[in-house]
mmCIF file of the N, C-alpha and C atoms, coordinates in Angstrom:
data_MODEL
# 
_entry.id   MODEL 
# 
loop_
_atom_site.group_PDB 
_atom_site.id 
_atom_site.type_symbol 
_atom_site.label_atom_id 
_atom_site.label_alt_id 
_atom_site.label_comp_id 
_atom_site.label_asym_id 
_atom_site.label_entity_id 
_atom_site.label_seq_id 
_atom_site.pdbx_PDB_ins_code 
_atom_site.Cartn_x 
_atom_site.Cartn_y 
_atom_site.Cartn_z 
_atom_site.occupancy 
_atom_site.B_iso_or_equiv 
_atom_site.pdbx_formal_charge 
_atom_site.auth_seq_id 
_atom_site.auth_comp_id 
_atom_site.auth_asym_id 
_atom_site.auth_atom_id 
_atom_site.pdbx_PDB_model_num 
ATOM 1   N N  . MET A 1 1  ? -12.956 11.526  13.584 1.00 0.00 ? 1  MET A N  1 
ATOM 2   C CA . MET A 1 1  ? -12.994 11.826  12.119 1.00 0.00 ? 1  MET A CA 1 
ATOM 3   C C  . MET A 1 1  ? -14.252 10.902  11.512 1.00 0.00 ? 1  MET A C  1 
ATOM 4   N N  . MET A 1 2  ? -15.092 11.736  10.835 1.00 0.00 ? 2  MET A N  1 
ATOM 5   C CA . MET A 1 2  ? -16.291 10.891  10.149 1.00 0.00 ? 2  MET A CA 1 
ATOM 6   C C  . MET A 1 2  ? -15.980 10.766  8.627  1.00 0.00 ? 2  MET A C  1 
ATOM 7   N N  . PHE A 1 3  ? -16.324 9.809   8.214  1.00 0.00 ? 3  PHE A N  1 
ATOM 8   C CA . PHE A 1 3  ? -16.201 9.534   6.651  1.00 0.00 ? 3  PHE A CA 1 
ATOM 9   C C  . PHE A 1 3  ? -17.698 9.654   5.969  1.00 0.00 ? 3  PHE A C  1 
ATOM 10  N N  . ASN A 1 4  ? -17.586 10.004  4.853  1.00 0.00 ? 4  ASN A N  1 
ATOM 11  C CA . ASN A 1 4  ? -18.821 10.140  4.025  1.00 0.00 ? 4  ASN A CA 1 
ATOM 12  C C  . ASN A 1 4  ? -18.916 8.821   3.256  1.00 0.00 ? 4  ASN A C  1 
ATOM 13  N N  . TYR A 1 5  ? -19.921 7.949   3.488  1.00 0.00 ? 5  TYR A N  1 
ATOM 14  C CA . TYR A 1 5  ? -20.096 6.744   2.818  1.00 0.00 ? 5  TYR A CA 1 
ATOM 15  C C  . TYR A 1 5  ? -21.193 6.689   1.751  1.00 0.00 ? 5  TYR A C  1 
ATOM 16  N N  . GLU A 1 6  ? -21.620 8.015   1.239  1.00 0.00 ? 6  GLU A N  1 
ATOM 17  C CA . GLU A 1 6  ? -22.574 8.253   0.216  1.00 0.00 ? 6  GLU A CA 1 
ATOM 18  C C  . GLU A 1 6  ? -22.239 7.367   -1.075 1.00 0.00 ? 6  GLU A C  1 
ATOM 19  N N  . GLU A 1 7  ? -21.071 7.185   -1.644 1.00 0.00 ? 7  GLU A N  1 
ATOM 20  C CA . GLU A 1 7  ? -20.604 6.595   -2.818 1.00 0.00 ? 7  GLU A CA 1 
ATOM 21  C C  . GLU A 1 7  ? -20.818 5.000   -2.327 1.00 0.00 ? 7  GLU A C  1 
ATOM 22  N N  . LEU A 1 8  ? -20.595 4.680   -1.331 1.00 0.00 ? 8  LEU A N  1 
ATOM 23  C CA . LEU A 1 8  ? -20.489 3.299   -0.845 1.00 0.00 ? 8  LEU A CA 1 
ATOM 24  C C  . LEU A 1 8  ? -21.837 2.763   -0.840 1.00 0.00 ? 8  LEU A C  1 
ATOM 25  N N  . GLU A 1 9  ? -22.668 3.663   -0.192 1.00 0.00 ? 9  GLU A N  1 
ATOM 26  C CA . GLU A 1 9  ? -24.142 3.249   -0.049 1.00 0.00 ? 9  GLU A CA 1 
ATOM 27  C C  . GLU A 1 9  ? -24.774 3.133   -1.473 1.00 0.00 ? 9  GLU A C  1 
ATOM 28  N N  . GLN A 1 10 ? -24.360 4.137   -2.432 1.00 0.00 ? 10 GLN A N  1 
ATOM 29  C CA . GLN A 1 10 ? -25.027 3.951   -3.791 1.00 0.00 ? 10 GLN A CA 1 
ATOM 30  C C  . GLN A 1 10 ? -24.464 2.633   -4.489 1.00 0.00 ? 10 GLN A C  1 
ATOM 31  N N  . LYS A 1 11 ? -23.306 2.104   -4.240 1.00 0.00 ? 11 LYS A N  1 
ATOM 32  C CA . LYS A 1 11 ? -22.664 1.071   -4.831 1.00 0.00 ? 11 LYS A CA 1 
ATOM 33  C C  . LYS A 1 11 ? -23.424 -0.251  -4.087 1.00 0.00 ? 11 LYS A C  1 
ATOM 34  N N  . ILE A 1 12 ? -23.790 -0.247  -2.832 1.00 0.00 ? 12 ILE A N  1 
ATOM 35  C CA . ILE A 1 12 ? -24.401 -1.197  -2.075 1.00 0.00 ? 12 ILE A CA 1 
ATOM 36  C C  . ILE A 1 12 ? -25.910 -1.432  -2.844 1.00 0.00 ? 12 ILE A C  1 
ATOM 37  N N  . ASN A 1 13 ? -26.570 -0.407  -3.084 1.00 0.00 ? 13 ASN A N  1 
ATOM 38  C CA . ASN A 1 13 ? -27.843 -0.267  -3.479 1.00 0.00 ? 13 ASN A CA 1 
ATOM 39  C C  . ASN A 1 13 ? -27.819 -0.770  -5.071 1.00 0.00 ? 13 ASN A C  1 
ATOM 40  N N  . GLU A 1 14 ? -26.760 -0.464  -5.786 1.00 0.00 ? 14 GLU A N  1 
ATOM 41  C CA . GLU A 1 14 ? -26.755 -0.967  -7.219 1.00 0.00 ? 14 GLU A CA 1 
ATOM 42  C C  . GLU A 1 14 ? -26.456 -2.380  -7.096 1.00 0.00 ? 14 GLU A C  1 
ATOM 43  N N  . VAL A 1 15 ? -25.496 -2.944  -6.374 1.00 0.00 ? 15 VAL A N  1 
ATOM 44  C CA . VAL A 1 15 ? -25.177 -4.303  -6.602 1.00 0.00 ? 15 VAL A CA 1 
ATOM 45  C C  . VAL A 1 15 ? -26.047 -5.252  -5.844 1.00 0.00 ? 15 VAL A C  1 
ATOM 46  N N  . PHE A 1 16 ? -26.629 -4.908  -4.500 1.00 0.00 ? 16 PHE A N  1 
ATOM 47  C CA . PHE A 1 16 ? -27.353 -5.794  -3.601 1.00 0.00 ? 16 PHE A CA 1 
ATOM 48  C C  . PHE A 1 16 ? -28.831 -5.231  -3.565 1.00 0.00 ? 16 PHE A C  1 
ATOM 49  N N  . GLY A 1 17 ? -29.184 -4.039  -3.699 1.00 0.00 ? 17 GLY A N  1 
ATOM 50  C CA . GLY A 1 17 ? -30.322 -3.633  -3.503 1.00 0.00 ? 17 GLY A CA 1 
ATOM 51  C C  . GLY A 1 17 ? -30.854 -3.174  -2.285 1.00 0.00 ? 17 GLY A C  1 
ATOM 52  N N  . SER A 1 18 ? -30.018 -3.617  -1.290 1.00 0.00 ? 18 SER A N  1 
ATOM 53  C CA . SER A 1 18 ? -30.461 -3.025  0.268  1.00 0.00 ? 18 SER A CA 1 
ATOM 54  C C  . SER A 1 18 ? -29.111 -3.367  1.140  1.00 0.00 ? 18 SER A C  1 
ATOM 55  N N  . LYS A 1 19 ? -29.093 -2.605  2.227  1.00 0.00 ? 19 LYS A N  1 
ATOM 56  C CA . LYS A 1 19 ? -28.191 -2.788  3.164  1.00 0.00 ? 19 LYS A CA 1 
ATOM 57  C C  . LYS A 1 19 ? -28.367 -4.120  3.729  1.00 0.00 ? 19 LYS A C  1 
ATOM 58  N N  . GLU A 1 20 ? -29.571 -4.718  3.989  1.00 0.00 ? 20 GLU A N  1 
ATOM 59  C CA . GLU A 1 20 ? -29.674 -5.920  4.589  1.00 0.00 ? 20 GLU A CA 1 
ATOM 60  C C  . GLU A 1 20 ? -29.038 -6.940  3.944  1.00 0.00 ? 20 GLU A C  1 
ATOM 61  N N  . ALA A 1 21 ? -29.253 -7.062  2.612  1.00 0.00 ? 21 ALA A N  1 
ATOM 62  C CA . ALA A 1 21 ? -28.511 -8.123  1.621  1.00 0.00 ? 21 ALA A CA 1 
ATOM 63  C C  . ALA A 1 21 ? -27.181 -7.928  1.790  1.00 0.00 ? 21 ALA A C  1 
ATOM 64  N N  . PHE A 1 22 ? -26.537 -6.817  1.679  1.00 0.00 ? 22 PHE A N  1 
ATOM 65  C CA . PHE A 1 22 ? -25.229 -6.410  1.582  1.00 0.00 ? 22 PHE A CA 1 
ATOM 66  C C  . PHE A 1 22 ? -24.724 -7.030  3.056  1.00 0.00 ? 22 PHE A C  1 
ATOM 67  N N  . GLY A 1 23 ? -25.379 -6.631  4.243  1.00 0.00 ? 23 GLY A N  1 
ATOM 68  C CA . GLY A 1 23 ? -24.911 -7.012  5.494  1.00 0.00 ? 23 GLY A CA 1 
ATOM 69  C C  . GLY A 1 23 ? -24.797 -8.642  5.458  1.00 0.00 ? 23 GLY A C  1 
ATOM 70  N N  . LYS A 1 24 ? -25.862 -9.158  5.119  1.00 0.00 ? 24 LYS A N  1 
ATOM 71  C CA . LYS A 1 24 ? -25.751 -10.686 5.041  1.00 0.00 ? 24 LYS A CA 1 
ATOM 72  C C  . LYS A 1 24 ? -24.496 -11.229 4.702  1.00 0.00 ? 24 LYS A C  1 
ATOM 73  N N  . GLU A 1 25 ? -24.318 -10.628 3.414  1.00 0.00 ? 25 GLU A N  1 
ATOM 74  C CA . GLU A 1 25 ? -23.115 -11.226 2.671  1.00 0.00 ? 25 GLU A CA 1 
ATOM 75  C C  . GLU A 1 25 ? -21.959 -10.875 3.517  1.00 0.00 ? 25 GLU A C  1 
ATOM 76  N N  . LEU A 1 26 ? -21.781 -9.975  4.316  1.00 0.00 ? 26 LEU A N  1 
ATOM 77  C CA . LEU A 1 26 ? -20.517 -9.661  5.033  1.00 0.00 ? 26 LEU A CA 1 
ATOM 78  C C  . LEU A 1 26 ? -20.677 -10.334 6.528  1.00 0.00 ? 26 LEU A C  1 
ATOM 79  N N  . GLY A 1 27 ? -21.924 -10.966 6.817  1.00 0.00 ? 27 GLY A N  1 
ATOM 80  C CA . GLY A 1 27 ? -22.041 -11.590 8.057  1.00 0.00 ? 27 GLY A CA 1 
ATOM 81  C C  . GLY A 1 27 ? -22.469 -10.561 9.253  1.00 0.00 ? 27 GLY A C  1 
ATOM 82  N N  . LEU A 1 28 ? -22.990 -9.489  8.745  1.00 0.00 ? 28 LEU A N  1 
ATOM 83  C CA . LEU A 1 28 ? -23.416 -8.499  9.786  1.00 0.00 ? 28 LEU A CA 1 
ATOM 84  C C  . LEU A 1 28 ? -25.024 -8.118  9.478  1.00 0.00 ? 28 LEU A C  1 
ATOM 85  N N  . THR A 1 29 ? -25.612 -7.682  10.673 1.00 0.00 ? 29 THR A N  1 
ATOM 86  C CA . THR A 1 29 ? -27.082 -7.369  10.798 1.00 0.00 ? 29 THR A CA 1 
ATOM 87  C C  . THR A 1 29 ? -27.196 -6.033  9.944  1.00 0.00 ? 29 THR A C  1 
ATOM 88  N N  . LYS A 1 30 ? -28.499 -5.752  9.436  1.00 0.00 ? 30 LYS A N  1 
ATOM 89  C CA . LYS A 1 30 ? -28.721 -4.447  8.963  1.00 0.00 ? 30 LYS A CA 1 
ATOM 90  C C  . LYS A 1 30 ? -28.377 -3.181  9.916  1.00 0.00 ? 30 LYS A C  1 
ATOM 91  N N  . GLN A 1 31 ? -28.613 -3.552  11.100 1.00 0.00 ? 31 GLN A N  1 
ATOM 92  C CA . GLN A 1 31 ? -28.432 -2.455  12.109 1.00 0.00 ? 31 GLN A CA 1 
ATOM 93  C C  . GLN A 1 31 ? -27.093 -2.216  12.292 1.00 0.00 ? 31 GLN A C  1 
ATOM 94  N N  . ARG A 1 32 ? -26.172 -3.270  12.242 1.00 0.00 ? 32 ARG A N  1 
ATOM 95  C CA . ARG A 1 32 ? -24.621 -3.144  12.299 1.00 0.00 ? 32 ARG A CA 1 
ATOM 96  C C  . ARG A 1 32 ? -24.134 -2.372  11.018 1.00 0.00 ? 32 ARG A C  1 
ATOM 97  N N  . ILE A 1 33 ? -24.573 -2.793  9.814  1.00 0.00 ? 33 ILE A N  1 
ATOM 98  C CA . ILE A 1 33 ? -24.295 -2.107  8.617  1.00 0.00 ? 33 ILE A CA 1 
ATOM 99  C C  . ILE A 1 33 ? -24.767 -0.450  8.602  1.00 0.00 ? 33 ILE A C  1 
ATOM 100 N N  . SER A 1 34 ? -26.071 -0.340  8.971  1.00 0.00 ? 34 SER A N  1 
ATOM 101 C CA . SER A 1 34 ? -26.483 1.073   9.364  1.00 0.00 ? 34 SER A CA 1 
ATOM 102 C C  . SER A 1 34 ? -25.553 1.865   10.280 1.00 0.00 ? 34 SER A C  1 
ATOM 103 N N  . SER A 1 35 ? -25.189 1.240   11.354 1.00 0.00 ? 35 SER A N  1 
ATOM 104 C CA . SER A 1 35 ? -24.270 2.007   12.290 1.00 0.00 ? 35 SER A CA 1 
ATOM 105 C C  . SER A 1 35 ? -22.991 2.326   11.608 1.00 0.00 ? 35 SER A C  1 
ATOM 106 N N  . LYS A 1 36 ? -22.367 1.441   10.749 1.00 0.00 ? 36 LYS A N  1 
ATOM 107 C CA . LYS A 1 36 ? -21.126 1.603   10.380 1.00 0.00 ? 36 LYS A CA 1 
ATOM 108 C C  . LYS A 1 36 ? -21.363 2.717   9.005  1.00 0.00 ? 36 LYS A C  1 
ATOM 109 N N  . LEU A 1 37 ? -22.349 2.646   8.362  1.00 0.00 ? 37 LEU A N  1 
ATOM 110 C CA . LEU A 1 37 ? -22.512 3.690   7.460  1.00 0.00 ? 37 LEU A CA 1 
ATOM 111 C C  . LEU A 1 37 ? -22.832 5.187   7.966  1.00 0.00 ? 37 LEU A C  1 
ATOM 112 N N  . GLY A 1 38 ? -23.457 4.948   9.110  1.00 0.00 ? 38 GLY A N  1 
ATOM 113 C CA . GLY A 1 38 ? -23.877 6.290   9.792  1.00 0.00 ? 38 GLY A CA 1 
ATOM 114 C C  . GLY A 1 38 ? -22.629 6.846   10.532 1.00 0.00 ? 38 GLY A C  1 
ATOM 115 N N  . GLY A 1 39 ? -21.574 6.313   10.516 1.00 0.00 ? 39 GLY A N  1 
ATOM 116 C CA . GLY A 1 39 ? -20.336 6.579   11.314 1.00 0.00 ? 39 GLY A CA 1 
ATOM 117 C C  . GLY A 1 39 ? -20.330 6.426   12.706 1.00 0.00 ? 39 GLY A C  1 
ATOM 118 N N  . ASN A 1 40 ? -21.262 5.525   13.219 1.00 0.00 ? 40 ASN A N  1 
ATOM 119 C CA . ASN A 1 40 ? -21.189 5.372   14.660 1.00 0.00 ? 40 ASN A CA 1 
ATOM 120 C C  . ASN A 1 40 ? -20.512 4.049   14.906 1.00 0.00 ? 40 ASN A C  1 
ATOM 121 N N  . ASP A 1 41 ? -19.922 3.408   13.945 1.00 0.00 ? 41 ASP A N  1 
ATOM 122 C CA . ASP A 1 41 ? -18.966 2.224   14.191 1.00 0.00 ? 41 ASP A CA 1 
ATOM 123 C C  . ASP A 1 41 ? -18.205 2.210   12.904 1.00 0.00 ? 41 ASP A C  1 
ATOM 124 N N  . GLU A 1 42 ? -16.823 1.558   13.104 1.00 0.00 ? 42 GLU A N  1 
ATOM 125 C CA . GLU A 1 42 ? -15.930 1.647   11.920 1.00 0.00 ? 42 GLU A CA 1 
ATOM 126 C C  . GLU A 1 42 ? -15.851 0.136   11.342 1.00 0.00 ? 42 GLU A C  1 
ATOM 127 N N  . PHE A 1 43 ? -15.594 0.348   9.958  1.00 0.00 ? 43 PHE A N  1 
ATOM 128 C CA . PHE A 1 43 ? -15.380 -0.874  9.328  1.00 0.00 ? 43 PHE A CA 1 
ATOM 129 C C  . PHE A 1 43 ? -13.960 -1.335  9.513  1.00 0.00 ? 43 PHE A C  1 
ATOM 130 N N  . THR A 1 44 ? -13.939 -2.736  9.916  1.00 0.00 ? 44 THR A N  1 
ATOM 131 C CA . THR A 1 44 ? -12.593 -3.368  10.043 1.00 0.00 ? 44 THR A CA 1 
ATOM 132 C C  . THR A 1 44 ? -11.896 -3.559  8.651  1.00 0.00 ? 44 THR A C  1 
ATOM 133 N N  . LEU A 1 45 ? -10.742 -3.865  8.766  1.00 0.00 ? 45 LEU A N  1 
ATOM 134 C CA . LEU A 1 45 ? -9.956  -4.242  7.512  1.00 0.00 ? 45 LEU A CA 1 
ATOM 135 C C  . LEU A 1 45 ? -10.574 -5.221  6.926  1.00 0.00 ? 45 LEU A C  1 
ATOM 136 N N  . SER A 1 46 ? -10.872 -6.319  7.500  1.00 0.00 ? 46 SER A N  1 
ATOM 137 C CA . SER A 1 46 ? -11.405 -7.431  6.889  1.00 0.00 ? 46 SER A CA 1 
ATOM 138 C C  . SER A 1 46 ? -12.878 -7.411  6.270  1.00 0.00 ? 46 SER A C  1 
ATOM 139 N N  . GLU A 1 47 ? -13.572 -6.386  6.966  1.00 0.00 ? 47 GLU A N  1 
ATOM 140 C CA . GLU A 1 47 ? -14.954 -6.020  6.409  1.00 0.00 ? 47 GLU A CA 1 
ATOM 141 C C  . GLU A 1 47 ? -14.578 -5.320  5.040  1.00 0.00 ? 47 GLU A C  1 
ATOM 142 N N  . ILE A 1 48 ? -13.742 -4.298  5.042  1.00 0.00 ? 48 ILE A N  1 
ATOM 143 C CA . ILE A 1 48 ? -13.389 -3.455  3.849  1.00 0.00 ? 48 ILE A CA 1 
ATOM 144 C C  . ILE A 1 48 ? -12.940 -4.583  2.753  1.00 0.00 ? 48 ILE A C  1 
ATOM 145 N N  . GLY A 1 49 ? -12.225 -5.418  3.147  1.00 0.00 ? 49 GLY A N  1 
ATOM 146 C CA . GLY A 1 49 ? -11.577 -6.507  2.138  1.00 0.00 ? 49 GLY A CA 1 
ATOM 147 C C  . GLY A 1 49 ? -12.740 -7.274  1.484  1.00 0.00 ? 49 GLY A C  1 
ATOM 148 N N  . LYS A 1 50 ? -13.572 -7.835  2.280  1.00 0.00 ? 50 LYS A N  1 
ATOM 149 C CA . LYS A 1 50 ? -14.976 -8.546  1.893  1.00 0.00 ? 50 LYS A CA 1 
ATOM 150 C C  . LYS A 1 50 ? -15.721 -7.647  1.057  1.00 0.00 ? 50 LYS A C  1 
ATOM 151 N N  . ALA A 1 51 ? -16.048 -6.315  1.500  1.00 0.00 ? 51 ALA A N  1 
ATOM 152 C CA . ALA A 1 51 ? -17.001 -5.592  0.802  1.00 0.00 ? 51 ALA A CA 1 
ATOM 153 C C  . ALA A 1 51 ? -16.352 -5.266  -0.518 1.00 0.00 ? 51 ALA A C  1 
ATOM 154 N N  . VAL A 1 52 ? -14.966 -4.945  -0.528 1.00 0.00 ? 52 VAL A N  1 
ATOM 155 C CA . VAL A 1 52 ? -14.356 -4.724  -1.990 1.00 0.00 ? 52 VAL A CA 1 
ATOM 156 C C  . VAL A 1 52 ? -14.481 -5.903  -2.954 1.00 0.00 ? 52 VAL A C  1 
ATOM 157 N N  . GLU A 1 53 ? -14.461 -7.050  -2.369 1.00 0.00 ? 53 GLU A N  1 
ATOM 158 C CA . GLU A 1 53 ? -14.653 -8.228  -3.154 1.00 0.00 ? 53 GLU A CA 1 
ATOM 159 C C  . GLU A 1 53 ? -16.130 -8.578  -3.698 1.00 0.00 ? 53 GLU A C  1 
ATOM 160 N N  . VAL A 1 54 ? -17.037 -8.262  -2.846 1.00 0.00 ? 54 VAL A N  1 
ATOM 161 C CA . VAL A 1 54 ? -18.368 -8.610  -3.194 1.00 0.00 ? 54 VAL A CA 1 
ATOM 162 C C  . VAL A 1 54 ? -18.952 -7.451  -3.950 1.00 0.00 ? 54 VAL A C  1 
ATOM 163 N N  . LEU A 1 55 ? -18.520 -6.371  -3.651 1.00 0.00 ? 55 LEU A N  1 
ATOM 164 C CA . LEU A 1 55 ? -19.044 -5.096  -4.584 1.00 0.00 ? 55 LEU A CA 1 
ATOM 165 C C  . LEU A 1 55 ? -18.183 -4.804  -5.987 1.00 0.00 ? 55 LEU A C  1 
ATOM 166 N N  . ASN A 1 56 ? -17.167 -5.765  -6.143 1.00 0.00 ? 56 ASN A N  1 
ATOM 167 C CA . ASN A 1 56 ? -16.185 -5.664  -7.281 1.00 0.00 ? 56 ASN A CA 1 
ATOM 168 C C  . ASN A 1 56 ? -15.704 -4.171  -7.480 1.00 0.00 ? 56 ASN A C  1 
ATOM 169 N N  . ILE A 1 57 ? -15.136 -3.703  -6.246 1.00 0.00 ? 57 ILE A N  1 
ATOM 170 C CA . ILE A 1 57 ? -14.507 -2.400  -6.366 1.00 0.00 ? 57 ILE A CA 1 
ATOM 171 C C  . ILE A 1 57 ? -13.032 -2.469  -6.776 1.00 0.00 ? 57 ILE A C  1 
ATOM 172 N N  . ASN A 1 58 ? -12.677 -1.704  -7.736 1.00 0.00 ? 58 ASN A N  1 
ATOM 173 C CA . ASN A 1 58 ? -11.318 -1.656  -7.967 1.00 0.00 ? 58 ASN A CA 1 
ATOM 174 C C  . ASN A 1 58 ? -10.430 -1.025  -6.748 1.00 0.00 ? 58 ASN A C  1 
ATOM 175 N N  . PRO A 1 59 ? -9.320  -1.963  -6.312 1.00 0.00 ? 59 PRO A N  1 
ATOM 176 C CA . PRO A 1 59 ? -8.455  -1.531  -5.245 1.00 0.00 ? 59 PRO A CA 1 
ATOM 177 C C  . PRO A 1 59 ? -8.167  -0.027  -5.226 1.00 0.00 ? 59 PRO A C  1 
ATOM 178 N N  . ILE A 1 60 ? -7.901  0.582   -6.621 1.00 0.00 ? 60 ILE A N  1 
ATOM 179 C CA . ILE A 1 60 ? -7.472  2.003   -6.468 1.00 0.00 ? 60 ILE A CA 1 
ATOM 180 C C  . ILE A 1 60 ? -8.581  2.844   -6.046 1.00 0.00 ? 60 ILE A C  1 
ATOM 181 N N  . GLU A 1 61 ? -9.819  2.340   -6.151 1.00 0.00 ? 61 GLU A N  1 
ATOM 182 C CA . GLU A 1 61 ? -11.040 3.194   -5.705 1.00 0.00 ? 61 GLU A CA 1 
ATOM 183 C C  . GLU A 1 61 ? -11.310 3.095   -4.280 1.00 0.00 ? 61 GLU A C  1 
ATOM 184 N N  . ILE A 1 62 ? -10.709 2.297   -3.534 1.00 0.00 ? 62 ILE A N  1 
ATOM 185 C CA . ILE A 1 62 ? -11.159 1.882   -2.054 1.00 0.00 ? 62 ILE A CA 1 
ATOM 186 C C  . ILE A 1 62 ? -11.126 3.310   -1.331 1.00 0.00 ? 62 ILE A C  1 
ATOM 187 N N  . PRO A 1 63 ? -10.238 4.209   -1.467 1.00 0.00 ? 63 PRO A N  1 
ATOM 188 C CA . PRO A 1 63 ? -10.284 5.365   -0.662 1.00 0.00 ? 63 PRO A CA 1 
ATOM 189 C C  . PRO A 1 63 ? -11.553 6.315   -0.873 1.00 0.00 ? 63 PRO A C  1 
ATOM 190 N N  . SER A 1 64 ? -12.100 6.384   -2.118 1.00 0.00 ? 64 SER A N  1 
ATOM 191 C CA . SER A 1 64 ? -13.219 7.021   -2.385 1.00 0.00 ? 64 SER A CA 1 
ATOM 192 C C  . SER A 1 64 ? -14.474 6.415   -1.844 1.00 0.00 ? 64 SER A C  1 
ATOM 193 N N  . TYR A 1 65 ? -14.611 5.074   -1.522 1.00 0.00 ? 65 TYR A N  1 
ATOM 194 C CA . TYR A 1 65 ? -15.616 4.390   -0.946 1.00 0.00 ? 65 TYR A CA 1 
ATOM 195 C C  . TYR A 1 65 ? -15.410 4.429   0.618  1.00 0.00 ? 65 TYR A C  1 
ATOM 196 N N  . PHE A 1 66 ? -14.478 4.153   1.211  1.00 0.00 ? 66 PHE A N  1 
ATOM 197 C CA . PHE A 1 66 ? -14.171 3.931   2.627  1.00 0.00 ? 66 PHE A CA 1 
ATOM 198 C C  . PHE A 1 66 ? -13.555 5.155   3.324  1.00 0.00 ? 66 PHE A C  1 
ATOM 199 N N  . PHE A 1 67 ? -12.865 5.977   2.736  1.00 0.00 ? 67 PHE A N  1 
ATOM 200 C CA . PHE A 1 67 ? -12.008 6.890   3.602  1.00 0.00 ? 67 PHE A CA 1 
ATOM 201 C C  . PHE A 1 67 ? -12.291 8.294   2.880  1.00 0.00 ? 67 PHE A C  1 
ATOM 202 N N  . ASN A 1 68 ? -13.600 8.659   2.476  1.00 0.00 ? 68 ASN A N  1 
ATOM 203 C CA . ASN A 1 68 ? -13.810 9.868   1.933  1.00 0.00 ? 68 ASN A CA 1 
ATOM 204 C C  . ASN A 1 68 ? -14.288 10.907  2.870  1.00 0.00 ? 68 ASN A C  1 
ATOM 205 N N  . VAL A 1 69 ? -13.597 11.968  3.186  1.00 0.00 ? 69 VAL A N  1 
ATOM 206 C CA . VAL A 1 69 ? -13.686 12.950  4.071  1.00 0.00 ? 69 VAL A CA 1 
ATOM 207 C C  . VAL A 1 69 ? -13.887 14.214  3.386  1.00 0.00 ? 69 VAL A C  1 
ATOM 208 N N  . GLY A 1 70 ? -14.042 14.337  2.121  1.00 0.00 ? 70 GLY A N  1 
ATOM 209 C CA . GLY A 1 70 ? -14.243 15.566  1.230  1.00 0.00 ? 70 GLY A CA 1 
ATOM 210 C C  . GLY A 1 70 ? -15.559 16.184  1.761  1.00 0.00 ? 70 GLY A C  1 
ATOM 211 N N  . VAL A 1 71 ? -16.426 15.378  2.096  1.00 0.00 ? 71 VAL A N  1 
ATOM 212 C CA . VAL A 1 71 ? -17.947 16.003  2.447  1.00 0.00 ? 71 VAL A CA 1 
ATOM 213 C C  . VAL A 1 71 ? -18.363 15.455  3.674  1.00 0.00 ? 71 VAL A C  1 
ATOM 214 N N  . CYS A 1 72 ? -17.491 15.413  4.835  1.00 0.00 ? 72 CYS A N  1 
ATOM 215 C CA . CYS A 1 72 ? -17.910 14.723  5.903  1.00 0.00 ? 72 CYS A CA 1 
ATOM 216 C C  . CYS A 1 72 ? -18.920 15.663  6.708  1.00 0.00 ? 72 CYS A C  1 
ATOM 217 N N  . VAL A 1 73 ? -19.783 14.776  7.572  1.00 0.00 ? 73 VAL A N  1 
ATOM 218 C CA . VAL A 1 73 ? -20.805 15.463  8.464  1.00 0.00 ? 73 VAL A CA 1 
ATOM 219 C C  . VAL A 1 73 ? -20.198 15.783  9.816  1.00 0.00 ? 73 VAL A C  1 
ATOM 220 N N  . ALA A 1 74 ? -20.373 16.961  10.253 1.00 0.00 ? 74 ALA A N  1 
ATOM 221 C CA . ALA A 1 74 ? -19.938 17.173  11.695 1.00 0.00 ? 74 ALA A CA 1 
ATOM 222 C C  . ALA A 1 74 ? -20.957 16.948  12.642 1.00 0.00 ? 74 ALA A C  1 
# 
């Protein structure tokens, strides 16, 4: 199953300006973040928790950022 991270990417750009800056905050390389956002690697629960914190995401909105399958790419 692939998730659509478009909303998450928009939030990352809004808050950090780049995937690289966001990745540094999470302790991940730009390549690793790109791999996760591209669906080639999964976010761990601890990464999701940290991302929610640094992006100031309301917990009720977590599914729309991390588990959105409404417009998935096959």
